[in-house]
N, C-alpha and C positions, 0 to 999 in steps of 0.2 A: 504494501502498500504506500501513497504518497504520504512525506512527510507533511505536516501541516502550514508548512511555511510552500511548501510548492501545491498544495490546494488553493490555499491561499492565493496563490498568484496565478491559479488557473481559472479564477472568478473573473466574469465579465462584469466590473464595477459599473452602476449607476451614477449618474452625477448626483450629489446630494440634494440639488434643486430638484430634482425626481424622486427622490425616497423622500424629500420632507409633502412634495404634492401628493404625493401615493398616500400619506400619512393624514392627509388636510391640516397639514400645517402652512400657513402662508409662506410662499414663496420668497414675499419680498423682506418678510421678518427675520430671517434667518443672515446670520454673519457667517460667510465662507470662510475657513479655514483650507483653501487648494478646492481642488474638486469634489473630493468627497470627505470632506470633513466641515461641519457647519455647530455654531455657536447658535446657542438660542434665548431670547429674551427672557426676563421674569418674568413680564406682566401676558404672557403666552399659558402662565398657569390659569386653570378654570376652577375655583375650589365648588364649585357646585358637578361639577362632571369627577373632580376627585371621589366625592360623596358615593357617585353609580359605580366605579371601574371596581374590579373584583382584584384586588392585589394577592397577589401568592408569594410567600419566602420558601427560598430553596434552602437549605442545610443543608449538614450532612451528618454522619458517624465520624466517632474520633478521631482527626486526622493519621495519616500513618507516610512513612515515606515511599510508598509504591504508590500516592497519591489517591484521589475519591473521586474527580470530574465535576465536581459540582458547577462550575463556570458553566462545561462543557452540559451538563442537563438544563442548568438556566434556558442557554440559550436553544438548544435542541427542544424544551419546552413551548419559546415563543415558535417556532417553527414548526412544529406540529398542529398548535393551534392556529397557526395561517395555515399549515394545510386542510385542517378541517372547515374553514372559512369563517373563524372566528377572527377581532380587530384585536391582536395581540403587540404589547412593546415590552423589550426587553432593558431594565434598567442594572446595570452593571458597575462594580467599580473599576479608578484607571489603575492598570500595572505598578508598581514600583520598579524603577531599576535595578533596584538592589536585588531581589530575589530571581529577575531576571536574565542577569549577568553570574547569580551565584548559584543557585539549586535550581531554579526551574526553567530557564531559558527564555518561559514569557509566559502571559495569562488573560490571554482572548480569547479561551474556548482550544478546541482541537478537533482535529477531521473537518468532518461537514458539518461542524457548528461551531461555525467562530464570525467574532466580528471582524470588522474587515474597514480601511486598509490595515490588517494586522502589524505590520513592522513599523508605522507610525504609529500608532497605539501602543505597541510595548516599549517603542523609544521615547522621544523628546512629545509627543503627540500634541496639542494647542498650548504646552508650556505650563500646564496648571501645576504641576508638581516645583518645576523651579520657579514658577511665581511665588509659594507659600515658602518654598526655601530662600529665596529672597527674601522675603518679607519678615518671616523670623529672624533672621541671620541681620537683616538689619535695626530690628528692635535691638539685638546683642550690640552692635556696632555703636549705636545710638544711646545706649543705656550704658557702654563704656567709656565712651565720650563724656555722657550727663557724668559718670563720676570722676573723670580724668579732670573735666574743665571746672569741677565746683569743690574738690579737696579740698582746695585753699582756704574754703570759707567753712570746712567743718564737715561739708555733708558728706556722707558714706551709708552702704549697707552692712550691718549687721550678719545678713546672708542674702546672698544672693541664689535667687531660685531659674533662673532662666539660662540654660543651656542651648547650645547651638544646633543645628541639625544639617544632615547632609541625605542626599538619596544616593548610599553607596553602603553597601557594607563594608566597616572599616573597625574593626575590634582596637585598634591603637587608638583612636580617639573617643573611643569611652570616655577614659579622665584625663585630661591636659592640665598643664598651668600655662597662662597667657599673661602676656605684658612683660617678659624677661628683658634682659638688654637695660638701654637709657632707660631714664626716666620720660622721654619721649615717648618712651614706647606705650604707655599707659600703667596701668595700675597692676604688679604683679599679683595674679589669683587665679585658685582652682576653676577650672571649668571642663565641659565635657559636650560630647556630642549624643544625639538622639539619631534615629532615620527620620527621614524628612514624613513619613505616614504616620509617625508617635509624635508629630509637632500639634501643640496645642491651636496650631490656625490652622491645620487639616481638620482636627475637631470640629475648629470654630467654622471653617468653610462647607461641613458636611451638616452643622445643625442649625446654620443660620436663614434665615428667611428670606431677606432682601439684604440689599447693599444699605438701606440705616441700621438694619438687624446687625449685620457683619462690623458696621462701626463700632457700635452700642459695644459688644462682645468685645472687640480689640481693645476698644478702652478700658474696660474692665480686667485684662489679664495682669495677674499677680505677677512682679520681675522679683521682688523682694520684702526685708522690712530695713525699717531705718535704724540707728541705733536708740532712739526710743520707742519702738516697736510697735511703729506705725506701718502698715501695708503702702507699699510703693506700686503704683500702676502705670500702665502705658498713658491714663489719662494723665497721672502728674508728671511722666515725660513730657507730654503736649506733640506726641507723633502719629496719634490714631488716626489724622486724615492723610499721613503719607502712607503709612500701612494699608490704609484702603484701596489707594491708588494704586500701589501694587499689585493688588489682588483683585482689581476694578473688572477687568474680563476673566478670569479665573472661576470667578461663580455662576457664570453663567453656562449649564450643561453644555456635553457635547454630543451631539447626532452623527451615528455612524450607521453604519448597514450589516445584516449578518452577511453571510454564506447565499443565502435564497434571497437578498434584496430588500429584506422587512427592515423594519425602523429599529435603532438601538439607542439608546444614552448612554454615556460613559463618563463617569464624574462622580471623584470624591474618592478618598485613600484606602487601601485594606488593609489587613492585619488587624487581625480580631484577638489576637494574641496579646500585641501592647497596644490597643487603641478601641475604640468602639467596632470599625471594621466594616462598618455601610456605606453604600452610596449615598450622597447627598440627599437631603428631603425636597429638594429643589429639582432636582432631578428625577425624584420619583413620583412626585406630584405633577410634573412635566409629562411623562409619559400618562400619567394616568387621567390626566387632562385628555388627551387622544384617543386611549386606547380602553377597551372594555375590560380586556385582561391584562395587566400588569405584572409581569415577572419578576423579582428582584431576587437577591442574595445577598449572604451575610456571609464574614470569614468563620472559615476554619469549620469544627464541630460544632453542634448545637448548644453544647454547655457553653461555650465562650459567645460565638456571632450570633446565634438565635435569639441567649439570653439579652445583649446588649441592644438587640434589635428591637425586639418589646418592651426591655428595661429602660433606653435612652431614648432611641429612637421614633418607638408610637409613643412611648407616654408623652414627650415632647411637643411631638407633630399632631397629635390625633390620630395617626395613622392605625388601621385596622383589618389586619390580613384577615381573609377571606378562608384561608387555607396554608398550609405548611406543609411544603415535601422534604422529607430527608432522604438522601443520597444515600447507597450501599453500595459496596461491592464486594464480592466474594474473597478477593483477595486480601481488602479490607478487616473483612471479618476476620478471613484466617490467623492474620495478624496478629487480628485481638483475642484470638484462640488457642495463642500461645504457641502459633509457627512461625518459621525463622525467617528473615526477610527474604532469603534466597530459596526458601521451598515455597512460597505461597502462591506461586504458578502452577503447583502440581497437586492433582487431586487428593483431598482433604477431608471427609466429612464430618470428621472428629473434630478435628480446630474449627470448622465451619461451625456447629453447634457449640462449640464453647465461645466461640464469638459473637451467639446472638445477644450475650448477655450485657454487653457496648449496647447494638440498639437497642433492644428495650429498654433499659434505663433513659437514651436519649427520648425514646417515643413517650415514656411515664412523664418525663419531663416536659415536653410540648405540648401533651394533654393538660395538663397541671397549670398551663398558663389560659387552658381554654382553647387551644388551635385541635382542629383536626386534619390528622395523618395520615398522608399517605408514602407510601415510599416507593421511590425510583429506583430501580435495579439497575446501575451502570456495567454492560455487558462488556465485558472481554474477551477477545477472541481465546483464551486458555482454559474460559469455565466452560467446565463440564454442564451439561444439561440433567445430571440428575444432582448437582449443588446449586443449579438456578430451582430444580424442583422443590428443593427441602427450604429454601427461602421463601419461595412462594407459599407454600402449607405452612411456615413458620408464621408468613404474614396473616396469612386466614384465620391461623388461631387464636391471632391477637385484635381480631378485630378491624385489622387496616388493610387499606386499600393495597395491591401489588402491582405494577407495570414495570417490564423492560426499558430500557430505553437504550436505541441504537442509533442514536443521532450521531454518531463519531463516524458512524460508517456510512449510512444511511439519509443525513440529513431530517430534513422534518418529515421523510416519509417512517425515519425510524424511531421517530418519539409520538406518533398517531395516537397509539396502545396509551401512551402517558398523558395526551392529550385531554383522549375523550374519558379517560377517569377522572382527571381535574374537573372538565367540564360539569360530569354526573356527581361529582362528590360536593361542587359547588351550589349545583342547585340543588340537590335530596338531604345534605349536611353541613351546610356551612359553619365555620367555626362559631363559638361564642365571643362576647365583647371579653375583649382582654383583661385576664389576671394576672397583675403583675408580680413577682415573687416577692414584694417589698413594699411597705407603704411611703409614701413621700416623706412624711416625718417620722418615720423611726429615725432613730440614733446610727451614725455610721457605723456602729458594731454591731446592731442589730441588723443592718443591711448583709454587712458582708458575712456574716453568720448564717444569715437565712438562703442566702448564695452558694455558700460554701457547704452548709449541714444538706440543706432539700436538694440541689440542683447538682453539686457533686458528691455529695455523699462521705462528705467530713464528719468526723467523729465530733472535733471543736477545733476551734480556731485561736492560734497562739500571736500575740502580737509582741514584735521586738520592743525596747525600751525607746527607740527611736519614733516606731509607729504609734505608741499612746501618749509622744509628746506633738505628733503630728497632730493626734484625733484630737488632743485639748486644744490645739490652736484652731482646727477647722472648727470645732463647738464655742470658742472663742468671738471666730469670725462671723460666727451664726450662719455657716455652710453647711449645716449637717442635712440640711432638706434635698440637697441635692444628689442626685442619682452617681452609684457605685461604678465603677469599670476596673473589673479587675483585670490585672497581667498576669497571667500563667502561661505555661507553657500548653503549647497546644496537641500535643500528643497523648495525652491523661486526663483523666476528670480531677485528679490530685496536681501540686506542682512538682510532681516527678516524672520527668517525661518518659523513665523506662517503665511504669505502672501501666501496663496496656489492661486492654478489657474495661471490666467495669469496677475501676478500683474502689473501694468503699471503707469505714472503719478508721479511716487515716488521720492525725494530726497535720491540718493548715496553717502552714505560717505568714502573717503577713507581715515585711519586714522592712514595710514602707510605704506612705502617703505621698500623694503628689496633687495642690490643689492648680485645677485647670477654671480659673475664676471665670474666663471669658466665655470658654465651653458651656460652660456650668455644669462642670462633673466633676468627680473625685477621682484621682487613679489612684487604686490599689496595688502594691509591686507584695505578686507569693512569692517567698523564697528570693532564689538569687536571680530572679529573670531579668535578664538586658532588654534595654531599649534601642540599643544599637546591634543588630545582628553582626557575625561575622564571615568571613568568607570559608565553604569546605576546603577541603585539600585539594581537590579538583572541580575549580570553579567555572560555571557553563560558559563565562568569557574566553574559557583555555578553546571553543568549539564554535566562537562567533566571528566570521569574518567577513570580508566583501568578496565574494568569487564572480569575475567574470562579469561586474558589474551587477551581481544580484547580492544580497545581506545574507546568508548562510547562520545556520545557531538556533535562530527564537523557533522556538515551538510551540 
């Protein structure tokens, strides 16, 4: 079979104005970024139509290094719905250069279920990530300059909370010292980098409702504390207007197309392990303004992405999904059943049965939010009919809808079964109104503990002294009503990436909290979770090149 990039290049793309026209988007309102990409103005969002659109969340079992294919299923479902005559949009997150050149090689779907042009989407796209990186680091530069220029008058920060960001996996930048050398080089201080997707600016972009709200949130970003324990914000720095200017185009959703020419919106950052991991509210609402069915995804497994989608994105936006689709693979289930990574392509019913515990736990959790759930089985060529039948039977016993997804090989035709199941389920048994994992005015400890014990399966939660100090600070600032975004490994329900399956009864440690006052959420760092990933021993960058004028190595 052709590679993803070979398939992408074989598609005869429509000009983006034609994609817009087919979707009833006014052609004269789009802002072209070349022939095949455009940005859409926010005043095209129609709240009345948003209320009528069927929102579908695609999530997955716990991630494995073998991959689950959630984005491929999301795109495939949109193609399948189009194939059976439904008006469907897919609204996805933008890829990060970090994993594209690190582990994954790309994040635009796969096979015949991709968003296009995949090379541009996977690389610089419309510059949204670069705008966020620039805006974030502009605040860093302006803050350091403010401290330098005002040190003679006695001004300083007892604690500088604002780190820098870069859209590259670089472990060497996690902790650094800046301002070395001559006094004119600035104030010598400890600093560090997170990856751009973990930037508070990214979260603000994804949660802001319009440009005015974007600026309000930027003003509220907490940068540090003065020596008399007063919070120092971007508003105090006086540069919110300049930062808003840098982000003015980035807040507009990006319109592209699928491998079958249907519309897709790609906007906002990934990484539900270290961020909230959802695409932007404005992109989701934009899709819902023009589609009867809108498919969106949340990062990694349902314990991370889906929980944050409900408890943060939906809580803040008022969105109500009609259905949640959970993606499972035989390889992933076998790995969670104790089968070694190098053996998961081999038939192993016993390992598959043991792996059901992971799927079952996710389904129980999703149902606790009031969600109707169906399973999309993402089929691989190595899967045996016996294994597929076993998974189908298990879903029937759980009373959960089951459909095989073959969109990777067959495009929309391969997702017709899933599309029909989705439509039928929404018609007959749509989800109930959302039941959140915690109440808005629970304490920070109560919010963390409800997620950790009820969703993850922890026995109890432990807090380091540093975390307890931050809780006191959060309470003193009266910010405990913010939702909690837990940063933890994507490979386990616990904070231990090697605890596969359905980890249960473990101690869950919170090592620190980060106040995102502009994004209006509290980041809880579980264990030793890093917000700047490192590169693997053999990064995908070794295989990315330009050969005979064509990019190779993206997938």
